[in-house]
MIDO-333644 format. One record per residue (C-alpha): residue in three letters; x, z, y. Coordinates in steps of 0.2 Angstrom, whole numbers, plus 5000, padded with zeros to 4 digits. Layout:
BEGIN
ALAXZY/...
This chain:
BEGIN
MET500050005000/ILE501450035012/LEU502149865008/VAL500349795012/GLY500449885028/LEU502149795032/PHE501449625027/LEU499949655039/GLN501149695053/VAL502149535050/PHE500449435050/LEU499849515066/PHE501549475075/LEU501549295069/PHE499749245072/SER498949365085/GLY499549255099/LYS498749095092/ARG497049165096/MET497349125114/ARG497548945110/SER496148925097/ASN494248955097/LYS494048935078/THR492849065071/LEU493649085054/GLY495349115062/HIS494649255073/ILE493749335058/VAL495449335048/LEU496349415062/TRP495049545065/LEU495049595047/ALA496949605048/TYR496849705064/LEU495649835056/SER496449835039/ALA498249875047/ASP497650045054/SER496550085038/VAL498050055026/ALA499250165037/THR497950305037/PHE497650295018/VAL499550295015/LEU499750455026/GLY498350545017/HIS498950495000/LEU500750555004/ALA500050715011/VAL499150744994/ARG500650704984/ALA501750824995/ILE500750974989/GLU501250934971/PRO502751024965/SER503450874955/ASP504850774962/GLN504250654975/GLY505850544976/LEU505950444992/MET504050434995/SER504150565009/PHE505350445018/TRP503850325020/ALA502650435029/PRO503450405046/PHE503250215043/ALA501350235043/LEU501550295061/VAL502650145065/HIS501250035058/LEU499950125068/GLY500950085084/GLY500549905081/GLN501449755087/GLU502049695104/THR500949545103/MET499249635100/THR498749805106/ALA496849775106/PHE495749645098/SER494349655111/MET494049735128/GLN492949865118/ASP494549925109/ASN495349975126/GLU493850085129/LEU494250175113/TRP495850245119/LYS495250425117/ARG494850395098/HIS496650325096/LEU497350485105/LEU496450595093/ASN497050495079/LEU498750505086/VAL498750695085/ILE497950705068/GLN499150575060/ALA500650645068/ALA500250815061/VAL499950745044/ALA501650645045/GLY502450795051/TYR501850895037/VAL502450765024/VAL504150765033/GLY504250955033/LYS503950955014/ALA505350835010/SER506950915003/TRP508450815001/PRO510250885000/ASP511050755011/ARG510750785030/ARG510950605034/LEU509350565025/LYS508450695034/MET509150635051/ALA508550465047/LEU506850525042/VAL506750615059/LEU507250465069/VAL505950355060/PHE504650495064/VAL505050505082/SER505050315083/GLY503350305075/PHE502650435087/CYS503350345102/LYS502550175096/TYR500850255093/ALA500850355109/LEU501350195119/ARG499950095111/THR498750225116/MET499350215134/TYR499250025134/LEU497450045129/TYR497150165143/LEU497950055156/ALA496949905151/ARG495249985153/PRO494249905167/ASN493950075175/PHE495850105177/LEU496149925183/LYS494849955197/SER495550125202/LYS496650165217/PHE497950245206/ALA498250075197/TRP498549995214/LYS499750135219/LEU500650135202/TYR501049955202/GLY501449945220/GLN500049825225/GLY499249835242/LYS497449785244/THR497649765263/SER499349675264/TYR498549525272/GLU497449635284/ASP499049715290/ASN499849555295/ARG498549415296/GLU499849285301/ARG500649305284/ALA499049225277/ILE499549055282/ASN501249055274/ASP500549135258/MET499249005256/GLU500448865259/GLY501548945245/VAL500048945233/LEU499448765238/TYR501148675239/GLY502248785228/SER501348865214/LEU499848755211/CYS500848595212/LYS502248645202/GLY501048695188/SER501748805174/THR503548755177/GLU503648905188/ARG503149075181/PRO501949165193/LEU502549335199/PHE501849485190/ARG500849545205/GLU499849385207/SER499249405189/PHE498949585192/SER497849545207/LEU496949415197/THR496649535182/THR495949665194/ASP494849555204/ILE494149445191/MET494349535174/ALA493849705179/GLY492649675194/ASP490849625191/ALA490649555209/PRO492349485213/LEU492649455232/ASN493549315242/THR495349365247/VAL495649405265/ARG496949265265/SER495649135262/ILE494349215273/THR495549225287/LEU496149045286/ALA494248985285/GLU493849075300/THR495249005310/GLY494848825304/LYS496548795296/LEU496048795278/PRO495048635277/GLY496648535284/MET497748625271/LEU496548585257/ASP496448405263/LYS498348395263/PHE498348475246/LEU497048345239/SER498148205245/ARG499648255234/ASP499848165218/ASP500348315209/HIS498848425214/HIS498048425197/ASN499548525191/ALA498448675197/TYR497648685180/GLU499348715172/TYR499748855185/VAL498048935182/GLY498348925163/THR499949025165/LEU499149155176/LEU497749175163/ALA499049195150/GLN499849335159/CYS498049415161/TYR497949405142/SER499549485140/ARG499049625153/LEU497449665143/TYR497849635125/THR499749645122/LYS501249755127/GLY502149615136/PHE501449655153/VAL502549815155/ARG504049705153/GLU503249585166/GLN503049735177/LEU504849785176/ALA505349605180/GLY504149595194/PHE504549765201/THR506449725201/LEU506149555209/CYS504949605223/GLN506049755227/ARG507549645229/LYS506649515239/GLU505549615250/GLY506349785251/PRO505649955245/THR504449985259/THR503749805262/SER502849775246/PHE502849935237/GLY502250055251/SER503250215256/LEU504850265249/LYS504150425242/SER502850315232/LEU504250205226/ARG505250355219/THR503650415210/ARG503350245202/THR505250235197/ILE505150405189/ILE503650345179/PHE504450185174/GLU506050275168/ILE505050395157/TYR504050255150/PHE505550145146/SER506450285139/GLY505050305126/SER504850115123/LEU506750095121/PHE507050235109/PRO506350145093/TYR507549995096/VAL509050115096/ALA508350235083/MET507950115069/PRO509650035067/ILE510450205067/ALA509150265054/LEU509650115043/VAL511450155044/LEU511150335040/PHE510050295025/ALA511350165018/THR512750295019/ALA511750445013/GLU511850514995/LYS510250474986/GLY510650574970/ASP510850524952/PRO509050524947/LEU508650404961/LEU510050284957/HIS509950284938/SER508050274936/SER506950124938/ARG505750224949/GLY507250274960/ARG507850104962/VAL506150044967/ASP505950184980/ILE507650134987/MET507149954988/VAL505549984997/SER506350105009/TYR507649965014/LEU506249835016/LEU505249955028/LEU506849985038/VAL507449805039/GLY505649745042/ALA505349865057/ILE507049815064/VAL506649625062/LEU504949645070/ASP505649745085/VAL507049615088/SER505849465086/SER504749535099/VAL506149555111/VAL506749375108/SER505049305109/PHE504749385126/PHE506449325133/PHE506149155126/SER504349135133/ARG504949195150/PHE506549105153/SER506148945144/SER504548905154/LYS505248745161/CYS505748665144/CYS504048725137/SER502948675151/LYS501948565140/LYS501548705128/LYS499648725125/LEU499048885133/TRP497248875128/SER496048785117/GLN495648635129/LYS493948625122/LEU492148625129/ASN490848705118/GLN489348595116/TYR487448635114/ASN486148495114/MET484348555113/ILE483648385109/ASN484848365094/SER484348545088/ALA482448505090/GLU482648345079/VAL483148465064/SER481348495057/ASN481748635045/LYS481948795054/PHE483148875042/VAL484248725042/ARG484248725061/TYR484748905061/ILE486148875050/TRP486648725059/GLU486648815076/LYS487548965069/CYS488948865061/GLY489248755076/TYR488248595072/GLU488848525089/HIS490648475088/ASP491648545102/ALA492148415115/ASP494048385120/LEU494248435138/SER494748265146/MET495848245161/PRO494448145171/ILE493348305169/LYS494648415175/LYS495148305190/PHE493248275195/ILE492948465195/LEU494548505205/ASP494348355217/THR492448395220/LEU492948575224/LEU494348525236/VAL493248395245/SER491848535248/GLY493248635256/THR493748495268/ARG491948495273/LYS491848675275/GLU490548695262/TRP491048865256/ASN489348905249/ILE489548775235/ALA489448915222/SER487648945227/THR486948765230/ARG486648715211/GLY486548535216/GLN485848535233/LEU487448475241/ALA487648325229/LEU485848265234/HIS486248295252/HIS487748185252/ARG486848045243/LYS485348055255/ALA485247865257/THR485047855238/THR483847995234/SER482948025251/THR481247985243/LEU481548065226/ARG480548235227/ALA480748295209/LEU482648295211/GLU482548415226/GLU481248525218/SER482248545202/VAL483748615211/ARG482948715225/THR483348905227/GLY481648955222/VAL481848885204/ASP482649005191/PHE484348935187/PRO484048935168/ARG482448835171/SER483448715182/VAL484848695169/LEU483548655156/ILE482648525166/TRP484248435170/HIS484848445152/ILE483348355146/ALA483348235160/THR485248195157/ASP484948165139/ILE483448045143/CYS484547955155/PHE486047955143/ARG484947865129/TYR484147755142/SER485847685149/GLY486647635133/ASP488447605132/LYS488747535149/ASP490347625157/ALA491247585173/ALA493147575175/THR494247705182/THR494747695200/TYR495147815215/SER494447815232/ALA495447855248/ASP494848035248/GLY495548065231/LEU493948075221/LEU493547975206/LYS492547825212/LYS492047755196/HIS492247825178/CYS491247845163/TYR490247975172/LYS488947955159/GLN489948035145/MET490648165158/SER488848215163/LYS488348235145/GLU489848345140/LEU489548455156/SER487648465152/ASN487948525134/TYR489348645140/ILE488248735153/MET486848735141/TYR488048825129/LEU488548945142/VAL486748995148/PHE485748985132/LYS486949005117/CYS488549105123/GLY488049285119/ASP489149365133/LEU488649255147/LYS486849245142/ASP486749435145/ALA487649415161/VAL486449275166/ILE484949385161/THR485549525173/LYS486249415188/VAL485049265188/LEU483549355182/LEU483249265166/SER481549325161/GLU480749325144/GLU479549185150/ILE481049065153/LYS481749095136/MET480049065128/GLU479848905138/ARG481548845131/GLU480948885113/GLU479248805117/SER480148645124/LYS481148625108/GLU479548645098/GLN478548525109/VAL479948395107/GLU479748415088/ILE477948395089/SER478148235099/LYS479348175086/VAL478148215072/GLU476648145080/HIS477547985085/GLU477847955066/GLY475947945063/GLU475447865079/SER476847735083/ASN475547595087/GLU474647695100/GLU475247605116/GLU474147705128/GLU475147865125/ARG476747795132/ASP477247875149/GLU477947795165/ILE479747815159/VAL479447695144/GLN478547575155/LEU479947575167/GLU481147545153/HIS480047385148/GLU480247325166/GLU482147315164/SER482147245146/ALA482747075152/ASN484447155157/ASP484947225140/ASP483847205124/ASN484947315114/ASN484847455126/ASP483047445128/ALA482747455109/ALA483747615108/ALA483047695124/GLU481247645118/ASP481547735101/HIS482147895111/MET480747885123/LYS479447885109/LYS480248035101/LEU480148135117/CYS478648075126/GLN477447995113/SER476248145113/ALA475648165131/GLU474648325127/ALA476148405119/LEU477348365133/TYR476148425147/SER475848595137/SER477548655143/PRO478048675162/VAL479848615159/LEU479648445150/PRO478448365163/ARG479748415177/ALA481148345166/ARG480148185164/GLU479948165183/VAL481748205186/ALA482348075173/GLN481147945180/GLU481747965198/LEU483547955191/ILE483247805181/SER482447725197/ILE484147725205/LYS484647545200/ASP486547565203/GLU487247635186/ALA488847715194/GLU487847795208/ARG486647865196/TRP487947955185/ASP488948005200/LEU487448095206/ILE487148175189/ALA488948225187/ALA489048305205/VAL487448405201/TRP488248475185/ALA489848515194/GLU488948625207/MET488048705192/LEU489748745185/TYR490248815201/TYR488648925202/THR488948985184/ALA490749035185/PRO490749185197/ARG489149245189/CYS489749255171/GLY490349435173/ALA492049515170/ALA491649545152/PHE491449365148/HIS493049305156/ALA494049445149/GLU493349425131/HIS493649235131/LEU495449255135/ALA495649305117/LYS494449175110/GLY495349015115/GLY494849025134/GLU493448945143/PHE493548805155/VAL492248905167/THR493649035168/HIS494848915174/VAL493648845187/PHE493249025193/VAL495149055196/LEU495248895206/MET493848945216/TYR494649115219/LEU496349035224/LEU495848895235/GLY494648965247/PRO493149085251/PHE492048995238/LEU491449145229/PRO489749205233/PRO489349365242/PRO488949525232/GLY487149515225/ALA486949325229/
């Protein structure tokens, strides 16, 4: 069992970091089982050894293994917590530390060997295990949201919430450093620790994140739009996603690993050297207090790296006794002890090498995949077409909709749209939900009432998402496979692209966020007032689509039940017969039964929106409008997800909406006011 515990530690060290770059459910389940089993196995071993220590028979070297259970309970550098909930359980780990240390101490006290070197090695391993487990408990405490939001955390790490208020002129230089330095350089330059700390505190620990004083100041002075326009004109401005990915990787390290303390030491030293002890870190007295705390911490964290090699040397030179050397059981005990010592040393050395490699090889590894680069998809129409409810349930739970690869055109479109809104001083884009897109296309949509009604503020956001999702799906089937080529306009925006595919993927992604993602769904219920009526309408809409499909199969010859969308489709049949046939089949499935469609308040509105969108003759203009509306809905969703959603999904492969949220946080005062 103690060897099983060692194997689990090796497994966690090798594979725990991969969860940041993968959203595969099976992989997370296996890692979760290993995480829980590692603690359970170590606890079982300690209990078993404590029982064996009571027996008067010769125990051989079994007592030497007890401290290694504490070492294993200390976990690995690459993983302190599996989820944010584990950080909240720091009190449970503290109690477990006291109990397990007492049990291990009892086993160590019962050990009786003639060679003092063997006893000294045992004591060194025991102290190392205690330090590891104590530090793991401390990591859990420091990663709690309540601690991250506390004033003590800001004082401990030397951050100043009012640094820009004290010197407002400094805001310009700092914003220029972010726009033309960090964001354009992408992941080739590693962010300072304090930047990721502020991001973790403001976004991962705060339910209502606020705009930075820097961006508010520049927006008030009118200088920020010009800076964003200059940034938009740069060819390398899309490297901002790489920089954001690096920042979020450090946030992940801050919340789920032990690496953030090493980052803190590097950031502490760098900032002190560059800015002086009183500029960035407050008063000299406060600096001395933090220095003492860090010295105490690093003394405890450094001890295992020194003690384990010494313990190995002492164990190798100690006299084991003839019974151990000449019996098969004794030789097995010695071999197991060597494996435990060498395994612990190898894991410690590997963690240090991994840290330095990741920190100082960022330039040669700039193309390394930092997160999953996937968009989860949920299409309500596809789900409704599965008639068997049990099959539909299994299909949805097992991920019937394949994840879409996040394409560069989508990333560019989302970033460019955000930057253009900044150049127009449209700082409220996180609250418009598509109104700005309709406003800037007034010449095309001035007479289309249903579009404006579907995105107005009085309509619940989930209802608006559902309407546009169905309308987008109708337009997608209607327009066939006609795609436009990719070009750029003078303002840097994508002028023409396959906006159709882009809109479909964004539609399915936001549907997944609002209606299928458990964490975000709870946040939406709280922040966007998603009532039970809305959720019932969604289910009724799916059922009515099913009814429409079934009734169509028995009444396919009843031309009088076709609605105006199908008639409009027939009017344009001369343009493309193949597209008409496909669209007609889809319209029949959705709209054949007029009575069924009008029994739900969502489907008639979706039908009207789709009809008005199809009336826009220019294919590129139509899908440009749809894509712009979905982009605004993404901006609306991002700051309202809640801290728990962003923090949890850092350890589940990452979410694109989190990256969009960070861009909004960095580039300007785009975040909505509290309660909005």
